N, C-alpha and C positions, 0 to 999 in steps of 0.2 A: 649385508649384500656384497657379493664378490665384485672385484674391479671389472671382470669381463661382462658380468650381467649389467652393471651400471653403465658401461660403455655402449652396450647393445641398446639399452633403454633410451639413452640420450640420442643415439644415432637415429633410432626409429622415430622419436619425438620430433627431431629436426626435419626428417623426411616428410612426416605428416604435416608439419607446420608449413614447409615449402609448398607442398601440393595444395594445401588449403589456402595459401596466401591470395589476397585479392589480385595482386599483380599477375600471378601465374594463371589465374582463372579469368582475367579480364578479357572481354571481347572488344573488338575494334568498334569505334563509334560509327554508327550508320549515317550516311548522308541523306538529306531530304530531297525529294523529287516532287514536282507538280506532274500529275498523271492525267492523261486524257486518252480516250479510245473511241474509234469509229469502225463500224462494219463497212464492208465494201461489197457491191454487187458484182464486181469484176475481179479478175486475178490481179494480184499486186506483187508478183514474184520476179518481175523483170528488172532491167537496169534503171537506176535512179538518176535523175538530173536535178541539180539545185540551181535555180535561176535567181538572179538579183540577190546574191549572198552578201549582204552588206547592211550596215546600220541596225544590227541586232535582229534581223528577220531573214526569211528565205522562202521562196516558192518551191514546192515539191512536185515533180512530175515523175510518174512511174510508167514505164513502157511495158506493154504486154500485148501479144498478138498484133493487131493493126491499129492500136490506139494508145493514147496517154491518159492516165488518170491525173488530174491537176488539182492540187491542194494549195491555194495561195496563202501566204503569210502565216505559216504554221506556228511560228514561235510566239507571235503576239496575239493572233486571233484564234489559235488552236486549230485542230483538225475539223474541217467543215463536215457536216453530216452527210453530204453527198458530193462526191467529186465531180468536177466538170470533165467531160470526155472530149478528147481531141482526136479525131480520126486522122490517120496518116495517109499521105498520097500513095496510090497504088504503084507508082513507078519509082518510089524512093527505095534506095538500096542501103544507105547509111543515114544516121541522124546524129546530131550533137547540139550544142548551144553556142551562141555567138553574141558578141557586142558589136553593134553596127553604129556608124556615124549618124548623128542626128536622131538617134533613138534613145529615149531615157532608160528603158528596160531592156534586158537581154531577150533574145528571140530563139526559137527552135529553128534549126537549119537542117535541110535534107540534101543529100547528094544523090542525084539520079545518074543515068548513064551519060548525060551530056550537059547537066546544069546543077547549080546550087540554088535551092529554093529556101525562102524564109517564111516562117509562120509567126505572125504577131498575135500574141495571146489577148492583148487588150481589145483590138478591133476584130479579131478572129478572121484575119485575111491571110491568104497564101499567095506569095508573089515570087517571080524569078529574080534572083539577085544578079546572076551572070552565067554566061555559057562557059563550059569547061571541057577539057579534053580528058577522057578517062578510058581505061581499058575495060571497064565494067559495061560499056555499051554493047559488048559482044556477048554478054550473058543474058539469056532470055528468062531464066528462072532464078529468082534471088529472094531470100528471106531477109527482110530489113534488120540490120543490127547497128549497135553503136559503132561509130567509126572515128578514128583519130585523124580527121581531115581538117580540123580547126586548131589554129595556134596563133598566138600573137608573136610572130617571128621577130619583128623589129621593135617590140616592146614600146609601142606608141599608145597602148590602151585599146586598140581596135583589133578585131579578129581578122586573121588572114586565113587562106585556104591552101591546101596542098592536095594535088591529084597526080595520077600516074597513067601514062599512055604506054604503048608497047615498046617505045624506045627512049622515052624521056620522063622526067619528073617536072611537074608544073607548079609554080608558086603564083598565087593571086594575092598581091599585097594591097590592103585597103588604104585609101587615102582619106584625109580629113573631110573631103566633100562627099564621101560614100562611094566613089568610083574605085576601080581596081586596076593595078598595074600587073601585067602578066610577064612572068619570067620563066624560061625553060632551062632546066639543069640537065647536064649530060649524065643522067643516072637512069638506067633501065631496070625494070623489075627482074626478080629472080624467076627462072623457069624451072619448074619442078615436075617430075614425072608422077603420074597417078595411074590408078588402074584403068581409067577410061581414056587416058591420053596424057596431055600436059596441062599444067595450070600456071598462071602468072601471079606472083606475090610481090608486093612492094618491098623494097629494101628497108631495113630498120633505120630510122633516123633519130638523131639526138640533137637537142637544142641547148647549147651551152657555149661558154666563152672559151674557145680553143686557141685564141691568139693573144689573150691577156691584155685586151684593150678596153675592157668593161663593156663590150658589146657582144651579145649572144650570136653565135654562128649556127649554121646547119651542117651536120655531119651525118654521113650514111655509112653504116658498117657493111663492108663487102669483104667476106672472108676474114683475114687477120689484119685488115686495114680500116682506117677511117678516111673517107673522102670528104674533105672539109670545104665548104663555101663560106668565106668570111663576109661578115656584114660590113658594108661601106658606110661612109659618113652620111650619105643621102638616104640611109635606111634600106637600100636595095642590097643585093648579095652579089659578090664578085663571081663571075662565071668561070674564073680560073680555079682549078681544083688544087688544093693542098693535100698531099697524101701523108697520113700519120700511121706509122707501123705500130700495131699494138703489142707485137712480140709475145702474144699469148697463146699461140698454137691453136687458134680457133679453126674450126673445120673448113677445109678447102677441098678442091677436087681430089687431090692426092690422098688425103686422109679418108675421104668417103670411099675411094676405091679400095683402100686397105681393109676397111670394115666389110665391104662386100666380098672380099676374098677370104674372110674369116680370120684375119689377123687381129690380135688383141690390141685395142686402141682406146684410149680414154675419150669419153664424151666431154667436150669442152664447150661450155656455154658462157656467154657474156651476161653476168648477173646484173651489173649496174655500171653506169657512167655518171659519177657525181663526185663532189668534194667530200672525201672520207675523213681526212685529218684536219680539216678546218683552216687550211692555208690559202684558200681562195683559188686553188688550181684543181682542174678536173682529173680525178683518179678513175681507175678501172678495176673492177673485181670480176674475175672469171671463176667458174667452178669446174674442176676436173672430176668426173665421176667414173669410177671403175667398178665393174661388177666383180664381186668376190664370191665364187660359188654360184649356186642356182638362184638364190634369193637375196643375199646380202650385197650391200653396195657401200663403198667408201667414197666420201666426197672431200676434195681438197680445195679450199678457197685460196686463190692466188691474188694478192693485192699489189698493184703497181701504181705508185704515186707519180702524178704528172709533174713535169718540169719544163720550163721554156728553153728551147734551143732554136736559134735563128728565127725567133719571132713566132714559133708555133709550138703547140703542146707536144711533148715527147714522152716515151715510156721505155724503161730499161728492159733488156732481154731477160735478166734475172729478176724474179719477183722480189719486191721489197719486204713482203711478209706473207705468211700463209697460215691457214687454220684448217683443222680436220674435224669432220663430224660424220657419223654413220647414219644410215637409214635413208628413207625416201620421204619427201614432204616439201614444205615451203620454207623459204628463208626471206627475212626482211631486215633492212638496214635502217636504223633510227638512233638518234642521240637520246638514249633512254635516260641517262643521269644528268643531262644538261651541262656537260663539260666541253661542248663544242666538237666532240669526236663522235663519229658514227659507229655505234655498237651494232651487233647483229644478233638476231634470235631465230631459232629454228623450231618448227613443229613437225616432227618426223617420227617414223616408225620403222623398226627392223622387220622386214617381211619374213614370215616363217609359218609353220603349220598352225601354231597357236593363233597368230594374227589372222590367218585365213579363216579359221574356225570362228573367231570372234566376229569377223566381217559378215559371216553367214547369219549371225544372230542379230545383225543390224547396227553394230557399233564396234569401234576399235579404240584402244587406248593409245594415245600418241604422247611422245615426250616433248615438253616445252623447255627449251634451254636458252639462256641468255649469256652472251660472251661480250665482254667489254674490250674496247680498244684502248691500249695504254698510251701514255705520253710519248713512248718510244716508237709508236707507229706499229706495234705488234699486238695481235689479238691474244688474249689469255687462252691457255690450253684447257683449263677447267672452267665449266660454267659458273658464273657468279650467282645464278639463280636457276632452279629447275623445278618443274611440277609435272603432273600427269593430267592430260586432258582427254575426255571422252568425246569422240567424234562420231556422229551418226552416219551410217552408210546404208544406202538403199535406193530404190528406183525413184522415190519421191524426195530424196535428199541430195544436195549437191556436195555433201561431205565437208562442209565448212564448219568450223568451230567458233564459238564466241571467245575469241582471244584477241584482245586489243590493248595497246598501251596508249594512255592519254591522261590528261590532268583533269580529274573529276572534281576536286575540291578547291581548285583555283589557287593553290600554294606555289605554283610554278614548277612542281615536281611531277613527273609522270607516274601514274598509277597503273595497275594491272587489273583487267576485268577478265574473269574466267567463268565459263559455264560449269556449275558443280554437278547438277543432275537435271532431270526433265522438269523440275519444279523450282529451280534455284540457280542463282549466279552469285559470285563473290567478287568484291573489289578489295584488292590489297593496296594499301597506301604506299606511295613511293617514299624512299628514304635516301638520305645522303650518307656517304661513308661506305662501310664494307658491305652493307646489304642494299640491294636494289629496291626490294619491296619488304613490307612488314611481314613478320612471321605469321600473324593472324590477320584474317580478312573479315570484312563485314558481309553478312549474307543477306540476300534479297530474294523474296519469294515471288515468282511469276511462272506461269506455264510456259515451258520451252520445248514443245514437241519437235519431231523431226522436220516438220514443214515450216518452222519459223526461221527467219534470218534476222540479223541485227545490223544496224548502222550506228556507229559511234561518231558523233560530230557535235561541235559547239554551235547549235542552231541559232541561239539568241546572242551570240558574240559577247558573253559575259565572262569569258576566260575559264569556263568550266564545261567539261564534256557532257553532252546529253545522249540519250539512247532512244532509237526508234526500232520497234519490233514490228516485223511484217509477217503476218500469218497467212498460210494458204491451206487449201485442202490437200489431203494425201490419201493414198490407197492403203487401207489397213488389211493386211493379209489374214489376220485372225477373223475379222468380221466380214472379210471378202467384199468390202465396199469402200467408197470414198468417205472419209470422215474429216472433221475440222470445219473451219470457216475462214473466209477472207476478211481480215481485219487489220487495222493499224493501232498500235499502242505507243504513245509518245511520253517519255519521261524527261522532263526538263529540270535541270539542276536547280534546287532551291536552297542550298546550304550557304 
């Protein structure tokens, strides 16, 4: 036998041995789940509230139309066969949940045009908590939605409320005896033009420590500034405004006029205000988005790290770091690898003829990419992990994908869950080192039609993420009728 032939035979044998080795063909170990399922007589596609989320259990409320479907203690008792129905007040404009003094459990709260109402699930009573001043009293037609009017502003464990009138912002701070202290802040809502006239919208507010005194303050973003009201020792808020320049070129009246006149100008949005680099100071991240051509878009993230100057948070004119990604979609910030630094990941798509054709068929492929933040405060240019995710598009779908980062096996490392197809999802175990997630994932079979959405949450507080699937009916264009069913399926981690 010739040397060439011998070499070829050995190489082929090695290749076959490698391909057939147990390590190369090994599948990821599957996690165990306790599974339960219940059908529903009503729609369950609305906003979810989790009440009394403590001690390894939680009460689930699902809002739809003019009612809540209530499932108590879903982690320990499982899903009840029939949900309790809670009808909502006709004059309610927003809803949320709250912790009240002298009440063991959380309650549902409603904001009307002139009051905050509370509903006690235990005794099924609706009562007025307090009178409030709001600009919504001028609106006669209103569809009730979830509202960000509840916050524990002074961190005393009790819920406070925030409302807006035509010229001021109002705080209602709860006291230990259940009464409320009213404070007015000199912040008026934004006035925006619409086709039918003008509309009033509240200024965006942020709840964080802007004075580095271990007390959270209230800050309102107005154009390229933060107007900060510092928390006092008595847990009220100073009426004197501290102005913090963001130096981020956020849109103001001048930039809006330039766009109206046809000048090319980047869309600049404030993506997040939070501690990105783990130093205990509040940082800001803005996104500058510029359209390149008819469909393509380039996005630049600008990171400015907070520093204390004269007792208040400050930001440099020049960004401390930046990162670029293409396409349109969502962006999330999360410490994926547990190093105390906020990484970010995007689920985006480059719009083009091919994408538009795919959307007409009911689904598009989006790119999922993870970018780590280095110890030097800079984001890496190349993604540490990337994958392709199919997202359903249609009249019965909200276009969301099953894409979540959470710890499913309780090892303290975040894992990745992805929808694989209409009958399957995959969990990729988190990894330390060069890889964020394992190369191979474990597959789980379950029907995932367009009308399903998922909630990933540790319902029983065992340190391992669980999954709630919510199914609804949807219109099938081929059958020309509504198909599917309303049901809930709960997977509680059992590994």
